[in-house]
C-alpha positions as CSV (number, residue, x, y, z in Angstrom):
1,X,-11.7,50.1,-24.8
2,X,-14.2,48.8,-27.0
3,X,-16.0,45.5,-25.9
4,X,-15.9,43.2,-29.0
5,X,-19.0,41.1,-27.8
6,X,-22.3,41.5,-26.5
7,X,-22.8,39.5,-23.1
8,X,-25.8,38.4,-21.2
9,X,-28.3,40.3,-19.3
10,X,-27.9,39.8,-16.1
11,X,-30.9,37.6,-15.2
12,X,-29.9,35.2,-17.7
13,X,-26.1,35.5,-16.0
14,X,-27.6,34.1,-12.9
15,X,-29.7,31.4,-14.8
16,X,-26.7,30.1,-16.8
17,X,-24.3,30.0,-13.2
18,X,-26.6,28.3,-11.5
19,X,-27.1,25.5,-14.2
20,X,-23.7,25.3,-14.8
21,X,-22.9,25.4,-10.7
22,X,-25.5,21.7,-10.9
23,X,-23.8,20.4,-14.2
24,X,-20.2,20.8,-12.9
25,X,-19.8,20.5,-9.2
26,X,-19.3,23.8,-8.4
27,X,-19.5,25.2,-4.8
28,X,-19.4,28.7,-5.8
29,X,-19.8,30.8,-9.1
30,X,-19.5,34.7,-8.5
31,X,-19.4,37.3,-11.2
32,X,-18.8,41.3,-10.8
33,X,-19.7,43.2,-13.9
34,X,-19.3,47.2,-13.4
35,X,-18.7,46.4,-10.1
36,X,-21.5,45.0,-9.1
37,X,-22.3,41.5,-8.2
38,X,-24.6,39.8,-10.6
39,X,-24.1,36.2,-9.4
40,X,-23.1,35.1,-6.1
41,X,-24.2,31.1,-6.6
42,X,-23.1,28.8,-3.5
43,X,-23.8,25.3,-3.8
44,X,-22.5,23.8,-0.2
45,X,-22.1,20.1,0.4
46,X,-22.9,18.8,3.4
47,X,-20.2,18.2,5.2
48,X,-16.1,19.7,4.6
49,X,-13.9,17.2,3.2
50,X,-11.6,17.0,0.1
51,X,-12.1,16.5,-3.6
52,X,-9.7,13.7,-4.2
53,X,-7.4,14.5,-7.4
54,X,-8.0,11.6,-9.1
55,X,-11.3,10.6,-8.5
56,X,-14.7,12.2,-9.3
57,X,-16.5,12.4,-5.8
58,X,-16.2,14.5,-2.7
59,X,-15.3,12.6,0.3
60,X,-16.3,14.4,3.4
61,X,-15.7,14.4,7.1
62,X,-15.6,12.3,8.6
63,X,-13.9,9.8,6.2
64,X,-10.3,9.8,6.1
65,X,-8.6,12.4,3.4
66,X,-7.0,11.8,0.7
67,X,-3.9,11.3,0.3
68,X,-3.6,14.0,-2.5
69,X,-6.3,16.0,-2.2
70,X,-8.2,20.1,-2.5
71,X,-9.3,20.8,1.4
72,X,-13.1,22.3,1.3
73,X,-14.6,23.8,4.9
74,X,-17.8,24.1,5.1
75,X,-18.6,27.5,7.4
76,X,-21.2,28.4,9.8
77,X,-22.3,31.5,6.9
78,X,-23.6,28.8,4.6
79,X,-20.8,28.8,2.3
80,X,-17.5,26.8,1.2
81,X,-14.2,27.6,0.8
82,X,-12.0,25.2,-0.8
83,X,-8.1,24.9,-1.8
84,X,-7.8,26.9,-4.6
85,X,-4.8,25.0,-5.9
86,X,-3.2,26.7,-8.8
87,X,-5.2,30.0,-8.9
88,X,-3.7,30.6,-6.1
89,X,-0.2,31.2,-8.3
90,X,-1.7,34.7,-9.4
91,X,-2.6,35.4,-5.6
92,X,1.0,35.0,-4.6
93,X,2.2,37.1,-7.7
94,X,0.1,39.9,-6.4
95,X,1.7,39.6,-2.9
96,X,5.2,39.7,-4.4
97,X,4.4,42.7,-6.4
98,X,3.2,44.2,-3.1
99,X,6.6,43.8,-1.6
100,X,8.3,45.0,-4.9
101,X,6.2,47.7,-4.7
102,X,7.4,48.6,-1.1
103,X,11.0,48.1,-1.8
104,X,12.1,44.4,-0.3
105,X,12.7,42.7,-3.2
106,X,13.0,43.0,-7.0
107,X,12.7,40.4,-9.4
108,X,16.1,40.2,-10.3
109,X,17.3,39.3,-6.3
110,X,18.6,35.8,-6.5
111,X,16.5,33.1,-4.9
112,X,19.6,32.6,-2.7
113,X,19.3,35.4,-1.0
114,X,16.1,34.7,1.1
115,X,16.5,31.0,1.1
116,X,19.8,30.6,1.7
117,X,22.7,27.7,0.1
118,X,21.7,24.5,-1.0
119,X,17.5,25.6,-1.3
120,X,17.5,23.5,-4.7
121,X,19.2,20.5,-5.8
122,X,20.7,22.3,-8.6
123,X,24.9,23.2,-8.6
124,X,25.7,26.1,-6.1
125,X,26.9,28.0,-8.9
126,X,23.8,27.5,-11.0
127,X,21.3,28.0,-8.0
128,X,22.8,31.4,-7.3
129,X,21.6,32.3,-10.5
130,X,18.1,31.4,-10.0
131,X,16.2,34.7,-9.8
132,X,12.4,35.5,-8.7
133,X,11.6,36.4,-12.1
134,X,12.3,32.8,-13.2
135,X,10.3,31.6,-10.5
136,X,7.3,33.6,-11.3
137,X,7.8,32.6,-14.7
138,X,7.8,28.8,-14.5
139,X,11.7,29.4,-15.8
140,X,13.9,28.1,-13.1
141,X,15.2,25.4,-15.0
142,X,14.8,22.8,-11.9
143,X,12.5,20.0,-12.0
144,X,9.7,18.8,-9.7
145,X,12.2,17.4,-7.2
146,X,14.3,20.4,-7.3
147,X,17.2,19.2,-9.6
148,X,18.3,21.4,-12.2
149,X,17.0,20.3,-15.8
150,X,17.9,23.1,-17.9
151,X,19.8,26.2,-17.4
152,X,17.8,29.1,-15.9
153,X,15.7,30.7,-18.2
154,X,16.1,28.9,-21.6
155,X,12.7,26.5,-21.0
156,X,9.1,27.0,-20.0
157,X,8.3,24.4,-17.6
158,X,5.0,24.5,-15.6
159,X,6.2,22.6,-12.6
160,X,4.1,21.0,-9.9
161,X,6.9,21.0,-7.3
162,X,7.9,23.3,-4.6
163,X,9.7,25.6,-7.0
164,X,7.4,28.5,-7.7
165,X,6.1,27.5,-4.1
166,X,9.3,29.0,-2.2
167,X,8.1,32.1,-2.9
168,X,5.8,31.6,0.0
169,X,9.3,31.3,2.0
170,X,10.6,34.1,0.3
171,X,8.0,37.3,1.1
172,X,8.2,36.4,5.1
173,X,11.6,37.1,4.5
174,X,11.7,39.9,2.7
175,X,9.0,41.7,4.9
176,X,9.9,40.3,8.1
177,X,6.4,39.2,8.9
178,X,4.7,35.9,8.8
179,X,3.0,34.8,5.5
180,X,-0.8,35.2,6.3
181,X,0.1,38.6,8.0
182,X,1.5,39.8,4.9
183,X,-1.3,38.7,2.8
184,X,-4.1,40.5,5.4
185,X,-2.3,43.8,5.8
186,X,-1.3,44.1,2.1
187,X,-4.5,42.5,0.5
188,X,-6.8,40.9,1.9
189,X,-8.3,43.0,4.8
190,X,-7.9,46.3,2.3
191,X,-10.2,44.1,-0.3
192,X,-12.7,42.9,2.7
193,X,-12.5,39.4,1.8
194,X,-14.3,37.5,4.6
195,X,-13.6,33.7,3.6
196,X,-9.8,33.4,1.7
197,X,-7.4,31.8,4.7
198,X,-3.8,30.0,4.4
199,X,-3.8,26.7,5.1
200,X,-1.3,23.8,4.9
201,X,-1.8,20.7,2.0
202,X,-0.9,17.3,3.3
203,X,0.5,15.1,0.9
204,X,2.7,18.0,-0.9
205,X,6.1,19.3,1.2
206,X,9.2,21.1,0.9
207,X,12.3,19.8,0.9
208,X,12.3,19.9,4.7
209,X,9.2,18.0,4.7
210,X,7.4,20.9,5.7
211,X,4.1,21.0,3.9
212,X,3.0,23.7,1.7
213,X,0.8,26.8,2.1
214,X,-2.2,26.9,0.1
215,X,-5.3,29.3,-0.3
216,X,-8.9,28.2,0.9
217,X,-11.3,30.9,-0.9
218,X,-14.7,31.3,-2.3
219,X,-15.3,33.1,-5.7
220,X,-17.1,35.6,-4.7
221,X,-13.4,36.6,-2.6
222,X,-12.0,35.6,-6.1
223,X,-14.0,38.1,-7.8
224,X,-12.5,40.8,-5.5
225,X,-8.7,39.7,-6.1
226,X,-9.8,39.5,-9.9
227,X,-11.0,43.4,-9.6
228,X,-8.4,44.7,-8.1
229,X,-6.4,43.9,-11.4
230,X,-9.0,44.8,-13.4
231,X,-8.5,48.2,-12.0
232,X,-4.8,48.7,-12.2
233,X,-3.9,47.7,-8.9
234,X,-6.5,50.2,-7.6
235,X,-9.4,50.0,-4.7
236,X,-11.5,52.6,-4.2
237,X,-9.3,55.1,-3.4
238,X,-6.0,53.2,-2.5
239,X,-3.4,51.9,-4.6
240,X,-2.7,48.4,-3.2
241,X,-0.5,47.7,-5.9
242,X,1.5,50.1,-8.6
243,X,-0.4,50.0,-11.9
244,X,3.4,49.1,-13.1
245,X,3.4,46.2,-10.7
246,X,-0.2,45.0,-12.1
247,X,0.6,45.4,-15.3
248,X,3.8,43.5,-15.3
249,X,2.3,40.4,-13.8
250,X,-0.4,40.0,-16.9
251,X,2.2,41.0,-19.9
252,X,4.0,38.1,-21.5
253,X,6.8,37.5,-19.4
254,X,9.0,35.6,-21.4
255,X,9.1,34.3,-25.0
256,X,8.9,30.8,-23.8
257,X,5.1,30.9,-23.8
258,X,3.2,34.0,-24.6
259,X,0.4,32.8,-22.9
260,X,1.8,33.0,-19.2
261,X,2.8,36.3,-17.4
262,X,4.4,36.2,-14.1
263,X,2.2,33.0,-12.4
264,X,-0.9,34.3,-14.3
265,X,-2.6,33.0,-17.5
266,X,-3.1,35.3,-20.8
267,X,-5.0,34.9,-23.3
268,X,-4.0,37.7,-25.8
269,X,-1.9,35.6,-28.1
270,X,-1.7,32.1,-30.3
271,X,0.7,29.9,-29.5
272,X,0.2,28.3,-25.5
273,X,2.3,26.3,-24.0
274,X,0.3,24.0,-21.9
275,X,1.4,21.8,-19.1
276,X,3.0,18.4,-19.9
277,X,2.1,19.0,-24.0
278,X,3.4,20.5,-27.2
279,X,2.6,24.3,-27.7
280,X,-0.8,25.0,-29.6
281,X,-1.6,27.1,-32.1
282,X,-4.7,28.6,-30.8
283,X,-5.5,31.0,-27.5
284,X,-5.6,29.8,-24.1
285,X,-9.8,30.4,-24.1
286,X,-10.6,30.3,-27.9
287,X,-14.3,32.2,-27.6
288,X,-13.1,34.6,-24.4
289,X,-12.3,37.9,-25.6
290,X,-8.4,38.1,-26.1
291,X,-7.6,40.5,-23.3
292,X,-8.6,38.1,-20.8
293,X,-6.3,36.8,-18.0
294,X,-7.0,34.2,-15.9
295,X,-5.8,32.4,-12.6
296,X,-6.6,28.7,-13.2
297,X,-5.9,26.1,-10.5
298,X,-6.5,21.8,-10.8
299,X,-10.0,20.6,-11.4
300,X,-11.5,24.1,-12.0
301,X,-10.6,26.5,-9.5
302,X,-10.7,29.9,-11.8
303,X,-10.9,33.4,-11.7
304,X,-11.0,35.1,-15.0
305,X,-10.6,39.0,-15.6
306,X,-12.2,40.3,-18.8
307,X,-11.5,44.0,-19.1
308,X,-13.1,45.0,-22.4
309,X,-16.4,44.0,-20.6
310,X,-15.2,45.8,-16.9
311,X,-16.1,41.9,-15.4
312,X,-14.7,39.4,-13.3
313,X,-16.3,35.1,-13.2
314,X,-15.2,33.1,-10.6
315,X,-15.8,29.6,-10.1
316,X,-14.5,27.1,-7.3
317,X,-15.4,23.7,-6.9
318,X,-14.7,19.6,-7.8
319,X,-14.1,18.5,-11.6
320,X,-16.4,19.3,-13.8
321,X,-16.0,15.9,-15.7
322,X,-13.6,18.1,-18.7
323,X,-9.8,18.1,-19.0
324,X,-9.0,20.3,-15.5
325,X,-6.5,17.8,-13.8
326,X,-3.5,20.4,-13.7
327,X,-4.8,23.7,-14.6
328,X,-8.4,23.9,-15.0
329,X,-8.5,24.5,-18.4
330,X,-11.0,22.4,-19.9
331,X,-13.8,24.3,-18.4
332,X,-12.3,28.2,-19.1
333,X,-13.9,28.2,-21.9
334,X,-17.0,26.3,-20.6
335,X,-17.1,29.5,-18.6
336,X,-17.4,32.0,-21.0
337,X,-19.6,30.5,-23.6
338,X,-21.9,28.8,-21.2
339,X,-22.6,31.9,-18.3
340,X,-20.8,34.9,-20.3
341,X,-21.3,35.2,-23.7
342,X,-24.7,36.9,-25.3
343,X,-27.3,37.3,-26.3
């Protein structure tokens, strides 16, 4: 694919990434260009702790963690891994693709097949029609409390409640092994991810009271996951996810939001439906190339994949001062404009 605009030199990428990290409370930024690390910037905080979602400063141990926050952990290797918030939706989608390739499930399966009846608060006859595809596309029709608000498939609604999280309970049932084990076997191990682990998020629970699972990660690991998508599911000589399943993840998945694939954000089309807002006429990241796709999470947890430039850039950290509360959108365009864009 022809490149559509110039991008910065390697030296400029490093300088700009370090400057942006300092200005935006980023604990790690990484850039992978043509398969090589150009930037691997770490700015760990002095102790483990959490970013409180509703305040700008971190809460460091031994202070008690906030009721709802993004935990981070300072590691002995000098890095800091962190709860990447909703950016891990896209990684769950990758695991669902792996399960699909293994014929363990199909996207048209009813969620009830794996979760049992009464997994939601919808009428049983409607609940049975909610498929894994509905959960992957934010079109289940369920509210944050799992009540039925709309017929499945009729409205795109970026829920923050447990509906999509339940895919992390579907996977172990389909595979017959635990979430951490299947993640390591299918993706994390083959990609050599050293700083990505499953954890539990205090303050966010399933209906049975159990805390939801979240991923702690680092920008250097996120770009490896992004590179797998960049290469149509192939890592070296191994096809970890089929080309078909990979492309399905990053293709418009429903007619209601042109900027949404299967738990992946897309930059190709105008007419973006954002959480809690009316539809916008513009693209997700106006300055970035149209073929870019992204993992996005609260407070600016981002992995941006740009096939036209053979480039992946990731950022992990605290609030940047932009409108990053829900999906990190304020920082997404900045990553391109302030770090990558040429000369």
